[in-house]
C-alpha positions as protocol buffer text, in pm:
chain_id: "A"
residue {
  index: 1
  type: MET
  ca { x: -24 y: -10 z: -15 }
}
residue {
  index: 2
  type: SER
  ca { x: 191 y: 349 z: -110 }
}
residue {
  index: 3
  type: ARG
  ca { x: 202 y: 582 z: 127 }
}
residue {
  index: 4
  type: LEU
  ca { x: 219 y: 963 z: 173 }
}
residue {
  index: 5
  type: ARG
  ca { x: 337 y: 1116 z: 524 }
}
residue {
  index: 6
  type: VAL
  ca { x: 270 y: 1463 z: 503 }
}
residue {
  index: 7
  type: ALA
  ca { x: 430 y: 1771 z: 706 }
}
residue {
  index: 8
  type: LEU
  ca { x: 197 y: 2047 z: 763 }
}
residue {
  index: 9
  type: VAL
  ca { x: 394 y: 2424 z: 864 }
}
residue {
  index: 10
  type: GLN
  ca { x: 146 y: 2661 z: 1041 }
}
residue {
  index: 11
  type: LEU
  ca { x: 304 y: 2997 z: 1139 }
}
residue {
  index: 12
  type: ALA
  ca { x: 143 y: 3343 z: 1197 }
}
residue {
  index: 13
  type: ALA
  ca { x: 349 y: 3570 z: 924 }
}
residue {
  index: 14
  type: ASP
  ca { x: 353 y: 3949 z: 978 }
}
residue {
  index: 15
  type: GLN
  ca { x: 482 y: 4262 z: 773 }
}
residue {
  index: 16
  type: ASP
  ca { x: 893 y: 4129 z: 801 }
}
residue {
  index: 17
  type: VAL
  ca { x: 945 y: 3953 z: 516 }
}
residue {
  index: 18
  type: ALA
  ca { x: 1331 y: 3811 z: 633 }
}
residue {
  index: 19
  type: ALA
  ca { x: 1179 y: 3721 z: 949 }
}
residue {
  index: 20
  type: ASN
  ca { x: 899 y: 3524 z: 794 }
}
residue {
  index: 21
  type: VAL
  ca { x: 1154 y: 3413 z: 573 }
}
residue {
  index: 22
  type: GLU
  ca { x: 1359 y: 3312 z: 883 }
}
residue {
  index: 23
  type: ARG
  ca { x: 1049 y: 3151 z: 1105 }
}
residue {
  index: 24
  type: ALA
  ca { x: 934 y: 2988 z: 776 }
}
residue {
  index: 25
  type: VAL
  ca { x: 1300 y: 2820 z: 694 }
}
residue {
  index: 26
  type: ALA
  ca { x: 1312 y: 2685 z: 1077 }
}
residue {
  index: 27
  type: LEU
  ca { x: 960 y: 2510 z: 1052 }
}
residue {
  index: 28
  type: VAL
  ca { x: 1021 y: 2359 z: 712 }
}
residue {
  index: 29
  type: ARG
  ca { x: 1331 y: 2260 z: 857 }
}
residue {
  index: 30
  type: GLN
  ca { x: 1153 y: 2086 z: 1187 }
}
residue {
  index: 31
  type: ALA
  ca { x: 914 y: 1902 z: 992 }
}
residue {
  index: 32
  type: GLY
  ca { x: 1175 y: 1757 z: 767 }
}
residue {
  index: 33
  type: GLU
  ca { x: 1344 y: 1590 z: 1061 }
}
residue {
  index: 34
  type: MET
  ca { x: 985 y: 1302 z: 1033 }
}
residue {
  index: 35
  type: THR
  ca { x: 1092 y: 1261 z: 690 }
}
residue {
  index: 36
  type: PRO
  ca { x: 783 y: 1352 z: 550 }
}
residue {
  index: 37
  type: GLN
  ca { x: 729 y: 1322 z: 188 }
}
residue {
  index: 38
  type: LEU
  ca { x: 598 y: 1662 z: 118 }
}
residue {
  index: 39
  type: VAL
  ca { x: 562 y: 2002 z: 314 }
}
residue {
  index: 40
  type: ALA
  ca { x: 295 y: 2256 z: 326 }
}
residue {
  index: 41
  type: LEU
  ca { x: 348 y: 2618 z: 374 }
}
residue {
  index: 42
  type: PRO
  ca { x: 25 y: 2836 z: 425 }
}
residue {
  index: 43
  type: GLU
  ca { x: -125 y: 3115 z: 225 }
}
residue {
  index: 44
  type: MET
  ca { x: 81 y: 3429 z: 214 }
}
residue {
  index: 45
  type: PHE
  ca { x: 381 y: 3279 z: 393 }
}
residue {
  index: 46
  type: LEU
  ca { x: 621 y: 3548 z: 313 }
}
residue {
  index: 47
  type: TYR
  ca { x: 436 y: 3863 z: 388 }
}
residue {
  index: 48
  type: ARG
  ca { x: 108 y: 3995 z: 586 }
}
residue {
  index: 49
  type: GLY
  ca { x: 13 y: 4369 z: 599 }
}
residue {
  index: 50
  type: PRO
  ca { x: -121 y: 4661 z: 373 }
}
residue {
  index: 51
  type: ALA
  ca { x: -145 y: 4643 z: -7 }
}
residue {
  index: 52
  type: SER
  ca { x: 187 y: 4879 z: -24 }
}
residue {
  index: 53
  type: GLY
  ca { x: 396 y: 4554 z: 114 }
}
residue {
  index: 54
  type: LEU
  ca { x: 262 y: 4296 z: -58 }
}
residue {
  index: 55
  type: ARG
  ca { x: 356 y: 4454 z: -387 }
}
residue {
  index: 56
  type: GLU
  ca { x: 669 y: 4495 z: -260 }
}
residue {
  index: 57
  type: SER
  ca { x: 735 y: 4195 z: -188 }
}
residue {
  index: 58
  type: ALA
  ca { x: 615 y: 4092 z: -519 }
}
residue {
  index: 59
  type: GLY
  ca { x: 839 y: 3913 z: -783 }
}
residue {
  index: 60
  type: GLU
  ca { x: 925 y: 3677 z: -1030 }
}
residue {
  index: 61
  type: LEU
  ca { x: 879 y: 3290 z: -1000 }
}
residue {
  index: 62
  type: PRO
  ca { x: 1127 y: 3120 z: -983 }
}
residue {
  index: 63
  type: GLY
  ca { x: 1313 y: 3409 z: -820 }
}
residue {
  index: 64
  type: PRO
  ca { x: 1471 y: 3522 z: -467 }
}
residue {
  index: 65
  type: MET
  ca { x: 1154 y: 3424 z: -297 }
}
residue {
  index: 66
  type: THR
  ca { x: 1102 y: 3038 z: -365 }
}
residue {
  index: 67
  type: GLU
  ca { x: 1507 y: 2978 z: -391 }
}
residue {
  index: 68
  type: PRO
  ca { x: 1605 y: 2987 z: 18 }
}
residue {
  index: 69
  type: PHE
  ca { x: 1306 y: 2690 z: -19 }
}
residue {
  index: 70
  type: ALA
  ca { x: 1466 y: 2565 z: -315 }
}
residue {
  index: 71
  type: GLU
  ca { x: 1785 y: 2423 z: -118 }
}
residue {
  index: 72
  type: LEU
  ca { x: 1584 y: 2285 z: 153 }
}
residue {
  index: 73
  type: ALA
  ca { x: 1351 y: 2082 z: -55 }
}
residue {
  index: 74
  type: ARG
  ca { x: 1785 y: 1940 z: -192 }
}
residue {
  index: 75
  type: ALA
  ca { x: 1866 y: 1940 z: 152 }
}
residue {
  index: 76
  type: LEU
  ca { x: 1566 y: 1749 z: 252 }
}
residue {
  index: 77
  type: ASP
  ca { x: 1448 y: 1527 z: -30 }
}
residue {
  index: 78
  type: THR
  ca { x: 1108 y: 1656 z: -59 }
}
residue {
  index: 79
  type: TRP
  ca { x: 870 y: 1869 z: -209 }
}
residue {
  index: 80
  type: ILE
  ca { x: 724 y: 2157 z: -53 }
}
residue {
  index: 81
  type: LEU
  ca { x: 447 y: 2324 z: -103 }
}
residue {
  index: 82
  type: LEU
  ca { x: 517 y: 2756 z: -126 }
}
residue {
  index: 83
  type: GLY
  ca { x: 117 y: 2768 z: -14 }
}
residue {
  index: 84
  type: SER
  ca { x: 159 y: 3140 z: -205 }
}
residue {
  index: 85
  type: LEU
  ca { x: 337 y: 3433 z: -203 }
}
residue {
  index: 86
  type: ALA
  ca { x: 274 y: 3740 z: -426 }
}
residue {
  index: 87
  type: GLU
  ca { x: 388 y: 3701 z: -821 }
}
residue {
  index: 88
  type: ARG
  ca { x: 401 y: 3967 z: -1002 }
}
residue {
  index: 89
  type: SER
  ca { x: 206 y: 4059 z: -1308 }
}
residue {
  index: 90
  type: ALA
  ca { x: 108 y: 4273 z: -1597 }
}
residue {
  index: 91
  type: ASP
  ca { x: -53 y: 4559 z: -1289 }
}
residue {
  index: 92
  type: PRO
  ca { x: 165 y: 4658 z: -1106 }
}
residue {
  index: 93
  type: GLN
  ca { x: -52 y: 4754 z: -903 }
}
residue {
  index: 94
  type: ARG
  ca { x: -195 y: 4377 z: -820 }
}
residue {
  index: 95
  type: PRO
  ca { x: 77 y: 4066 z: -824 }
}
residue {
  index: 96
  type: TYR
  ca { x: -42 y: 3718 z: -841 }
}
residue {
  index: 97
  type: ASN
  ca { x: -146 y: 3518 z: -547 }
}
residue {
  index: 98
  type: THR
  ca { x: 53 y: 3274 z: -623 }
}
residue {
  index: 99
  type: SER
  ca { x: 84 y: 2865 z: -540 }
}
residue {
  index: 100
  type: VAL
  ca { x: 462 y: 2691 z: -579 }
}
residue {
  index: 101
  type: LEU
  ca { x: 486 y: 2322 z: -609 }
}
residue {
  index: 102
  type: LEU
  ca { x: 894 y: 2271 z: -553 }
}
residue {
  index: 103
  type: ASP
  ca { x: 1006 y: 1888 z: -632 }
}
residue {
  index: 104
  type: PRO
  ca { x: 1252 y: 1761 z: -409 }
}
residue {
  index: 105
  type: SER
  ca { x: 1531 y: 1866 z: -683 }
}
residue {
  index: 106
  type: GLY
  ca { x: 1411 y: 2234 z: -589 }
}
residue {
  index: 107
  type: GLN
  ca { x: 1221 y: 2328 z: -940 }
}
residue {
  index: 108
  type: VAL
  ca { x: 928 y: 2431 z: -986 }
}
residue {
  index: 109
  type: CYS
  ca { x: 734 y: 2169 z: -1067 }
}
residue {
  index: 110
  type: ALA
  ca { x: 350 y: 2354 z: -1132 }
}
residue {
  index: 111
  type: THR
  ca { x: 236 y: 2668 z: -1004 }
}
residue {
  index: 112
  type: TYR
  ca { x: -128 y: 2797 z: -968 }
}
residue {
  index: 113
  type: ARG
  ca { x: -285 y: 3131 z: -968 }
}
residue {
  index: 114
  type: LYS
  ca { x: -591 y: 3190 z: -662 }
}
residue {
  index: 115
  type: ARG
  ca { x: -896 y: 3251 z: -899 }
}
residue {
  index: 116
  type: HIS
  ca { x: -1092 y: 3321 z: -621 }
}
residue {
  index: 117
  type: LEU
  ca { x: -1097 y: 3636 z: -471 }
}
residue {
  index: 118
  type: PHE
  ca { x: -1160 y: 3743 z: -108 }
}
residue {
  index: 119
  type: ASP
  ca { x: -1465 y: 3987 z: -146 }
}
residue {
  index: 120
  type: VAL
  ca { x: -1633 y: 4011 z: 130 }
}
residue {
  index: 121
  type: SER
  ca { x: -1817 y: 4214 z: 397 }
}
residue {
  index: 122
  type: ILE
  ca { x: -1877 y: 4035 z: 750 }
}
residue {
  index: 123
  type: ASP
  ca { x: -2137 y: 4141 z: 992 }
}
residue {
  index: 124
  type: ASN
  ca { x: -1942 y: 4214 z: 1278 }
}
residue {
  index: 125
  type: GLY
  ca { x: -1621 y: 4038 z: 1070 }
}
residue {
  index: 126
  type: PRO
  ca { x: -1418 y: 4160 z: 803 }
}
residue {
  index: 127
  type: SER
  ca { x: -1454 y: 4331 z: 560 }
}
residue {
  index: 128
  type: ASP
  ca { x: -1261 y: 4305 z: 220 }
}
residue {
  index: 129
  type: ARG
  ca { x: -1201 y: 4346 z: -94 }
}
residue {
  index: 130
  type: GLU
  ca { x: -908 y: 4166 z: -215 }
}
residue {
  index: 131
  type: SER
  ca { x: -932 y: 4198 z: -604 }
}
residue {
  index: 132
  type: ALA
  ca { x: -837 y: 4552 z: -488 }
}
residue {
  index: 133
  type: ARG
  ca { x: -454 y: 4416 z: -434 }
}
residue {
  index: 134
  type: THR
  ca { x: -465 y: 4125 z: -635 }
}
residue {
  index: 135
  type: THR
  ca { x: -541 y: 3979 z: -1006 }
}
residue {
  index: 136
  type: PRO
  ca { x: -741 y: 3656 z: -1015 }
}
residue {
  index: 137
  type: GLY
  ca { x: -592 y: 3371 z: -1212 }
}
residue {
  index: 138
  type: GLU
  ca { x: -780 y: 3139 z: -1486 }
}
residue {
  index: 139
  type: GLN
  ca { x: -637 y: 2799 z: -1505 }
}
residue {
  index: 140
  type: GLY
  ca { x: -726 y: 2534 z: -1266 }
}
residue {
  index: 141
  type: VAL
  ca { x: -375 y: 2285 z: -1179 }
}
residue {
  index: 142
  type: VAL
  ca { x: -335 y: 1957 z: -1094 }
}
residue {
  index: 143
  type: ALA
  ca { x: 17 y: 1836 z: -1078 }
}
residue {
  index: 144
  type: VAL
  ca { x: 148 y: 1455 z: -1086 }
}
residue {
  index: 145
  type: MET
  ca { x: 431 y: 1409 z: -809 }
}
residue {
  index: 146
  type: GLN
  ca { x: 614 y: 1155 z: -983 }
}
residue {
  index: 147
  type: GLY
  ca { x: 726 y: 840 z: -734 }
}
residue {
  index: 148
  type: VAL
  ca { x: 630 y: 1044 z: -426 }
}
residue {
  index: 149
  type: ALA
  ca { x: 391 y: 760 z: -208 }
}
residue {
  index: 150
  type: GLN
  ca { x: 633 y: 457 z: -191 }
}
residue {
  index: 151
  type: GLU
  ca { x: 740 y: 521 z: -604 }
}
residue {
  index: 152
  type: ALA
  ca { x: 409 y: 570 z: -663 }
}
residue {
  index: 153
  type: ASP
  ca { x: 283 y: 893 z: -836 }
}
residue {
  index: 154
  type: VAL
  ca { x: 66 y: 1131 z: -697 }
}
residue {
  index: 155
  type: ARG
  ca { x: -182 y: 1399 z: -828 }
}
residue {
  index: 156
  type: ILE
  ca { x: -246 y: 1703 z: -639 }
}
residue {
  index: 157
  type: GLY
  ca { x: -475 y: 1972 z: -728 }
}
residue {
  index: 158
  type: LEU
  ca { x: -386 y: 2296 z: -576 }
}
residue {
  index: 159
  type: SER
  ca { x: -592 y: 2594 z: -464 }
}
residue {
  index: 160
  type: ILE
  ca { x: -599 y: 2885 z: -215 }
}
residue {
  index: 161
  type: CYS
  ca { x: -796 y: 2966 z: 62 }
}
residue {
  index: 162
  type: PHE
  ca { x: -1141 y: 3156 z: -43 }
}
residue {
  index: 163
  type: ASP
  ca { x: -1158 y: 2906 z: -348 }
}
residue {
  index: 164
  type: LEU
  ca { x: -1229 y: 2633 z: -48 }
}
residue {
  index: 165
  type: ARG
  ca { x: -1615 y: 2822 z: -86 }
}
residue {
  index: 166
  type: PHE
  ca { x: -1635 y: 2732 z: -439 }
}
residue {
  index: 167
  type: PRO
  ca { x: -1656 y: 2338 z: -460 }
}
residue {
  index: 168
  type: GLU
  ca { x: -1647 y: 2346 z: -862 }
}
residue {
  index: 169
  type: LEU
  ca { x: -1311 y: 2392 z: -884 }
}
residue {
  index: 170
  type: TYR
  ca { x: -1245 y: 2071 z: -680 }
}
residue {
  index: 171
  type: ARG
  ca { x: -1490 y: 1894 z: -849 }
}
residue {
  index: 172
  type: GLU
  ca { x: -1286 y: 1987 z: -1195 }
}
residue {
  index: 173
  type: MET
  ca { x: -944 y: 1892 z: -1011 }
}
residue {
  index: 174
  type: THR
  ca { x: -1099 y: 1548 z: -898 }
}
residue {
  index: 175
  type: ALA
  ca { x: -1217 y: 1485 z: -1297 }
}
residue {
  index: 176
  type: ALA
  ca { x: -864 y: 1591 z: -1402 }
}
residue {
  index: 177
  type: GLY
  ca { x: -753 y: 1331 z: -1165 }
}
residue {
  index: 178
  type: ALA
  ca { x: -625 y: 1460 z: -856 }
}
residue {
  index: 179
  type: VAL
  ca { x: -622 y: 1208 z: -492 }
}
residue {
  index: 180
  type: VAL
  ca { x: -504 y: 1496 z: -271 }
}
residue {
  index: 181
  type: LEU
  ca { x: -663 y: 1837 z: -266 }
}
residue {
  index: 182
  type: ALA
  ca { x: -440 y: 2147 z: -126 }
}
residue {
  index: 183
  type: VAL
  ca { x: -579 y: 2433 z: 38 }
}
residue {
  index: 184
  type: PRO
  ca { x: -305 y: 2652 z: 190 }
}
residue {
  index: 185
  type: ALA
  ca { x: -505 y: 2951 z: 402 }
}
residue {
  index: 186
  type: ASN
  ca { x: -492 y: 3275 z: 572 }
}
residue {
  index: 187
  type: PHE
  ca { x: -847 y: 3210 z: 760 }
}
residue {
  index: 188
  type: THR
  ca { x: -1056 y: 3475 z: 920 }
}
residue {
  index: 189
  type: GLU
  ca { x: -1124 y: 3359 z: 1281 }
}
residue {
  index: 190
  type: ALA
  ca { x: -1470 y: 3601 z: 1184 }
}
residue {
  index: 191
  type: THR
  ca { x: -1564 y: 3339 z: 927 }
}
residue {
  index: 192
  type: GLY
  ca { x: -1309 y: 2978 z: 1037 }
}
residue {
  index: 193
  type: ARG
  ca { x: -1440 y: 2867 z: 1372 }
}
residue {
  index: 194
  type: ASP
  ca { x: -1741 y: 2807 z: 1203 }
}
residue {
  index: 195
  type: HIS
  ca { x: -1695 y: 2718 z: 822 }
}
residue {
  index: 196
  type: TRP
  ca { x: -1341 y: 2571 z: 820 }
}
residue {
  index: 197
  type: GLU
  ca { x: -1349 y: 2256 z: 887 }
}
residue {
  index: 198
  type: VAL
  ca { x: -1753 y: 2229 z: 756 }
}
residue {
  index: 199
  type: LEU
  ca { x: -1613 y: 2336 z: 426 }
}
residue {
  index: 200
  type: LEU
  ca { x: -1204 y: 2125 z: 463 }
}
residue {
  index: 201
  type: ARG
  ca { x: -1454 y: 1826 z: 523 }
}
residue {
  index: 202
  type: ALA
  ca { x: -1679 y: 1863 z: 256 }
}
residue {
  index: 203
  type: ARG
  ca { x: -1453 y: 1839 z: 14 }
}
residue {
  index: 204
  type: ALA
  ca { x: -1324 y: 1585 z: 131 }
}
residue {
  index: 205
  type: ILE
  ca { x: -1655 y: 1362 z: 79 }
}
residue {
  index: 206
  type: GLU
  ca { x: -1742 y: 1496 z: -208 }
}
residue {
  index: 207
  type: ASN
  ca { x: -1432 y: 1399 z: -435 }
}
residue {
  index: 208
  type: GLY
  ca { x: -1364 y: 1117 z: -195 }
}
residue {
  index: 209
  type: ALA
  ca { x: -969 y: 1293 z: -197 }
}
residue {
  index: 210
  type: PHE
  ca { x: -771 y: 1347 z: 121 }
}
residue {
  index: 211
  type: VAL
  ca { x: -733 y: 1738 z: 194 }
}
residue {
  index: 212
  type: VAL
  ca { x: -417 y: 1896 z: 339 }
}
residue {
  index: 213
  type: ALA
  ca { x: -459 y: 2234 z: 487 }
}
residue {
  index: 214
  type: PRO
  ca { x: -184 y: 2428 z: 618 }
}
residue {
  index: 215
  type: ALA
  ca { x: -310 y: 2732 z: 790 }
}
residue {
  index: 216
  type: GLN
  ca { x: -166 y: 3096 z: 903 }
}
residue {
  index: 217
  type: CYS
  ca { x: -264 y: 3163 z: 1335 }
}
residue {
  index: 218
  type: GLY
  ca { x: -194 y: 3490 z: 1508 }
}
residue {
  index: 219
  type: ILE
  ca { x: -319 y: 3862 z: 1358 }
}
residue {
  index: 220
  type: GLY
  ca { x: -167 y: 3921 z: 1043 }
}
residue {
  index: 221
  type: GLY
  ca { x: -246 y: 4269 z: 863 }
}
residue {
  index: 222
  type: GLY
  ca { x: -461 y: 4340 z: 1181 }
}
residue {
  index: 223
  type: VAL
  ca { x: -704 y: 4104 z: 1158 }
}
residue {
  index: 224
  type: PRO
  ca { x: -738 y: 3769 z: 1361 }
}
residue {
  index: 225
  type: THR
  ca { x: -715 y: 3406 z: 1178 }
}
residue {
  index: 226
  type: HIS
  ca { x: -866 y: 3111 z: 1288 }
}
residue {
  index: 227
  type: GLY
  ca { x: -542 y: 2870 z: 1201 }
}
residue {
  index: 228
  type: ARG
  ca { x: -580 y: 2482 z: 1292 }
}
residue {
  index: 229
  type: SER
  ca { x: -406 y: 2339 z: 965 }
}
residue {
  index: 230
  type: MET
  ca { x: -571 y: 1997 z: 922 }
}
residue {
  index: 231
  type: ILE
  ca { x: -570 y: 1737 z: 720 }
}
residue {
  index: 232
  type: VAL
  ca { x: -901 y: 1529 z: 664 }
}
residue {
  index: 233
  type: ASP
  ca { x: -901 y: 1164 z: 480 }
}
residue {
  index: 234
  type: PRO
  ca { x: -1134 y: 1086 z: 193 }
}
residue {
  index: 235
  type: TRP
  ca { x: -1415 y: 993 z: 428 }
}
residue {
  index: 236
  type: GLY
  ca { x: -1425 y: 1333 z: 601 }
}
residue {
  index: 237
  type: THR
  ca { x: -1248 y: 1284 z: 934 }
}
residue {
  index: 238
  type: VAL
  ca { x: -1029 y: 1442 z: 1058 }
}
residue {
  index: 239
  type: ILE
  ca { x: -711 y: 1238 z: 1057 }
}
residue {
  index: 240
  type: ALA
  ca { x: -430 y: 1544 z: 1178 }
}
residue {
  index: 241
  type: GLN
  ca { x: -505 y: 1911 z: 1330 }
}
residue {
  index: 242
  type: ALA
  ca { x: -241 y: 2166 z: 1491 }
}
residue {
  index: 243
  type: PRO
  ca { x: -309 y: 2338 z: 1781 }
}
residue {
  index: 244
  type: ASP
  ca { x: -287 y: 2669 z: 1804 }
}
residue {
  index: 245
  type: GLY
  ca { x: 11 y: 2876 z: 1750 }
}
residue {
  index: 246
  type: PRO
  ca { x: 313 y: 2799 z: 1564 }
}
residue {
  index: 247
  type: GLY
  ca { x: 425 y: 2446 z: 1488 }
}
residue {
  index: 248
  type: VAL
  ca { x: 394 y: 2119 z: 1257 }
}
residue {
  index: 249
  type: VAL
  ca { x: 161 y: 1865 z: 1204 }
}
residue {
  index: 250
  type: VAL
  ca { x: 204 y: 1559 z: 1011 }
}
residue {
  index: 251
  type: ALA
  ca { x: 21 y: 1280 z: 938 }
}
residue {
  index: 252
  type: ASP
  ca { x: 47 y: 948 z: 670 }
}
residue {
  index: 253
  type: LEU
  ca { x: -165 y: 937 z: 398 }
}
residue {
  index: 254
  type: GLU
  ca { x: -284 y: 569 z: 241 }
}
residue {
  index: 255
  type: MET
  ca { x: -339 y: 591 z: -60 }
}
residue {
  index: 256
  type: GLU
  ca { x: -538 y: 314 z: -68 }
}
residue {
  index: 257
  type: ARG
  ca { x: -814 y: 453 z: 94 }
}
residue {
  index: 258
  type: VAL
  ca { x: -920 y: 719 z: -185 }
}
residue {
  index: 259
  type: VAL
  ca { x: -1029 y: 373 z: -350 }
}
residue {
  index: 260
  type: GLN
  ca { x: -1165 y: 219 z: -78 }
}
residue {
  index: 261
  type: VAL
  ca { x: -1413 y: 541 z: -35 }
}
residue {
  index: 262
  type: ARG
  ca { x: -1434 y: 602 z: -411 }
}
residue {
  index: 263
  type: ARG
  ca { x: -1569 y: 226 z: -422 }
}
residue {
  index: 264
  type: GLN
  ca { x: -1784 y: 312 z: -149 }
}
residue {
  index: 265
  type: LEU
  ca { x: -1936 y: 598 z: -230 }
}
residue {
  index: 266
  type: PRO
  ca { x: -1884 y: 663 z: -609 }
}
residue {
  index: 267
  type: THR
  ca { x: -1974 y: 985 z: -652 }
}
residue {
  index: 268
  type: GLN
  ca { x: -1699 y: 1162 z: -822 }
}
residue {
  index: 269
  type: PRO
  ca { x: -1677 y: 1326 z: -1208 }
}
residue {
  index: 270
  type: ALA
  ca { x: -1572 y: 1062 z: -1474 }
}
residue {
  index: 271
  type: ARG
  ca { x: -1195 y: 1142 z: -1620 }
}
């Protein structure tokens, strides 16, 4: 039976990019001590703060922002999902919010630009227009992690935070062969306490897939975030969850479980 060990990094990024990189690198190294095949970081792990700082933090991919983690991928011989960072776009005022998957050689295997942007106004909660500072992506992405689970390939669907509320995106990825769905996030506390776990479990159940969701914690850009990074199995059971505060949570994904659940509940779209 093929097995994929996944480590989720939960952190509390702020406006200091250099300090955020240092903290993220330390936590990835900590995760590496448990010999995972995949380490995943949350959304906007390099910077959380005003839009002006977001624009300043934006860069080319691959580039200086990804190189420290490419070195870690090589050193730890593991795949690393950089949950998201700011990537320069044609609009200098609105970079992309981009997830980057690095293979164990440190090469960029896939990039995904967040399609659904956080334009909301919650009563007694946050009001935000991510579209005012971010250019949306247009394409879904399913990447093949070759030989990652005891020499077996694993297809992983990439998404970011607010995408979680759009189930059709995950159906598309499942139809394209995804068996693991990644949801790096910076989920607000106001919505996270009621919706985070419910939505993650729903996406797992609907698609008969594992869901891996590394999250930010603490206060970023003045907004409290929910944390509670978690891994959900294809039946919808939470098999790992981070406590409050920065840290690492690890779980082994038994890939045969996807086959078992999809056989019992054949609700996946035809390929």
